[in-house]
Structure formats: structure tokens, C-alpha cells
C-alpha positions in Angstrom: 100.4 123.5 81.7 101.5 121.4 84.8 100.0 118.0 84.7 97.9 116.3 87.3 98.0 112.5 87.7 94.7 111.2 89.0 95.5 108.1 90.8 92.6 105.6 89.5 92.3 102.8 87.1 88.5 103.3 87.3 87.3 104.6 84.2 84.1 105.9 85.6 85.8 107.9 88.3 88.6 109.3 86.0 86.1 110.7 83.4 84.4 112.3 86.6 87.5 114.1 88.1 88.5 115.0 84.6 85.0 117.0 84.4 85.1 118.0 87.9 88.6 119.6 87.8 88.4 121.2 84.3 89.2 124.9 84.6 91.6 124.5 87.8 94.8 124.8 85.7 96.1 121.8 85.5 96.2 119.3 82.6 94.6 116.0 84.0 96.2 112.6 83.0 95.4 109.2 83.9 97.9 106.4 84.7 97.1 104.9 81.4 98.1 108.4 80.0 102.1 108.0 81.2 102.4 104.5 81.2 101.7 103.3 84.7 100.6 100.2 85.5 100.0 100.2 89.6 97.8 98.7 92.1 98.2 100.1 95.6 96.5 98.2 98.5 94.0 100.1 100.5 95.0 99.1 103.7 94.1 102.1 105.9 91.4 102.5 108.7 90.0 105.5 107.2 89.5 107.4 103.9 92.3 109.9 104.1 94.7 107.2 105.0 93.8 105.1 102.2 93.7 108.2 99.7 97.0 109.4 101.0 98.4 106.1 100.5 97.3 105.9 97.0 98.6 109.6 96.0 101.9 109.1 97.6 102.5 105.9 95.5 101.3 107.2 92.4 103.3 110.5 92.8 106.4 108.5 93.5 105.9 106.3 90.3 105.1 109.1 88.0 107.0 112.0 89.3 104.0 114.3 89.0 101.3 115.9 91.7 99.0 113.1 92.1 95.4 113.2 93.2 93.8 110.6 94.8 90.5 110.0 96.6 88.9 107.4 99.0 85.0 107.3 99.0 82.4 105.2 100.7 78.6 104.8 101.5 78.2 105.0 105.5 74.8 103.5 106.3 73.3 104.4 109.9 71.5 101.0 110.1 74.5 99.3 109.2 76.5 101.0 112.0 78.3 102.9 109.4 78.9 100.2 107.1 80.4 99.5 104.2 82.5 103.0 105.0 86.3 102.1 104.1 85.1 98.6 103.1 82.8 100.1 100.4 84.8 98.8 97.4 85.4 95.7 98.8 82.1 94.6 100.6 81.2 92.0 98.0 85.0 90.4 98.5 88.0 91.1 96.2 86.4 89.9 93.2 82.8 91.7 93.6 81.2 93.8 91.1 79.4 97.0 91.5 76.1 94.9 91.1 77.5 92.6 93.9 78.0 95.0 96.6 74.5 96.6 95.9 73.2 93.3 96.2 74.5 92.5 99.4 73.5 96.2 100.9 70.0 95.7 99.6 69.9 92.2 101.3 71.3 93.7 104.5 68.7 96.5 104.5 65.6 94.1 103.5 63.9 94.6 106.9 65.0 98.3 107.4 62.1 100.6 107.2 61.9 103.5 105.2 62.5 106.0 108.0 65.4 104.3 109.1 67.4 104.0 105.6 69.9 107.4 106.5 73.1 107.1 104.6 75.6 109.4 103.4 78.6 109.2 100.5 82.0 110.5 102.0 84.8 111.5 100.1 88.4 112.4 100.8 90.8 113.6 98.1 94.5 113.7 99.0 97.0 115.7 96.5 100.5 114.6 97.2 103.9 115.8 95.3 106.9 114.3 94.6 108.2 116.7 97.3 106.4 114.7 99.8 103.6 117.2 100.8 100.2 116.3 101.2 96.8 118.1 101.2 93.6 116.9 101.7 90.0 117.8 100.7 86.4 116.5 101.8 82.9 116.4 100.7 79.8 114.7 102.0 76.3 114.1 100.5 73.4 113.0 102.5 70.6 110.8 101.2 68.7 107.3 102.0 69.2 103.7 100.4 66.8 103.0 98.1 64.8 99.6 98.1 65.9 98.8 94.7 68.6 100.0 91.9 67.3 102.8 89.8 69.1 104.6 87.0 72.0 103.7 84.4 74.2 106.4 85.1 77.0 106.7 87.7 78.8 103.7 89.3 79.3 102.1 92.6 76.5 102.6 95.0 74.8 105.6 93.0 71.7 103.5 91.8 70.8 102.7 95.4 71.5 106.1 96.7 68.4 108.1 96.9 68.2 112.0 97.1 65.0 113.3 98.5 65.6 116.7 97.4 65.9 115.5 93.8 63.2 112.5 94.0 65.9 110.5 92.1 68.8 108.2 93.0 72.1 109.6 92.1 72.3 107.1 88.9 69.4 108.8 87.7 70.7 112.4 87.6 72.6 114.0 84.6 76.3 114.2 85.4 76.2 118.2 85.7 73.2 117.9 88.3 75.3 115.2 90.2 78.3 116.6 90.3 76.8 119.7 92.0 75.8 117.9 94.8 77.8 114.7 95.1 80.4 114.0 97.5 83.1 113.8 95.1 81.9 116.9 93.7 82.1 119.2 96.6 85.6 117.7 97.7 86.7 118.3 93.9 85.5 121.8 94.6 87.7 122.3 97.6 90.7 120.5 95.5 90.5 123.0 93.0 91.0 125.7 95.1 94.2 124.0 96.9 95.3 123.2 93.0 95.2 126.8 92.2 97.0 127.8 95.5 99.7 125.6 94.4 100.0 127.0 90.8 100.2 130.4 92.3 103.2 129.2 94.8 105.0 127.5 91.5 104.5 130.8 89.8 105.6 133.4 92.5 107.6 131.4 94.9 106.9 130.1 98.3 
């Protein structure tokens, strides 16, 4: 089975991708699995560029097909912020809790009917041959007034899903993966991964 390098040092995200990509025909490996210690600066202006930068760097360093994603939360009342700054919204050393706290502080005076937000995920698949493919997923929700739930990571505790009556962090992983931005992008990526397997087996 060919190996797919998931280009992240975030354990929560790596575990999520391992689950999301099960059954796609590839063995999922992490940088730690292949002895890679790589920290790539996400300097692009959008999710696709950042995902591409990471995927290409890990593909070149590991000699494997690499998958990277860039994700963010876009909050209407904040003009689309944090957006691509989501992972760095509380500074370079900020924690998930710090980032959540900043968003809640900025949203303190925003009424319930104006707290719309969405999670966006763009996945890039980069091969050592230089080819890059993309998959995207979105999930609409509302910014909760306080964190709820112990599962998930990032902004999951304040991303409320009205149709579920719970935040993303309150959902069991299987239920979360069915509706999340990363789950939707990963299912599209699985289609691409199967196509790439077919190409390698049958020729271009």
C-alpha cells in the first residue's frame, strides 16, 4: 500500500485525518512516523496557498505524496476574521484557549442573530513530481457565547451547529466528521486519492 504523508505536527489534526482517510487505499503516515522534523511558515494570503506551501515542503522533504490543509473560522461580525489568521490569532505562542478567548472578547457585544460563522478547509495533495491537487469543504454555524464540550480542538468549543443543538466539541467524532469542513474536504480528497491510485496502477 502506498504511503501518504499527512503534513501536520498537530496530533489532534493528524488523528482526525487518519480516521477521515481510512479506506482511501493509502497508508497514512505522520512526520514523526518517517523521522521528519519540519516547521513550515504559512505565509500565504489564502487557505489554498498555505496548504500548497506545506504540502510541497513535506513532499520534497519526505519523498512521498503529502497532504496538507489550511483551515480557519470566518466570522461575519468580524469581517471574515480570523480567517487565514485563525491559528495565529492570539500571537505565535497563543494556545487554543487564548484564541477562543480573543474571539469571545471581540464578540461580546454581538447579539445572537448576528453571530454567523463558517469553518473553511482547503486540502492540498502534492507529489514529489510537482503536481498539486486541491479539495475544499465548508461548514456553517454560529459563534457560541461560551465554550462548550471537551472533544475536538481549535475553535470547536465555540462553533455551534443549530441543526445539532451542540457545538462541534460536543459531537462524537463520527458525527463531527460527517458535517465538519475537514470531513467534507477529506471526502473530496479521497476521491482524488483513489484516482491517483488508478493512474499509478493503469498508467496515465
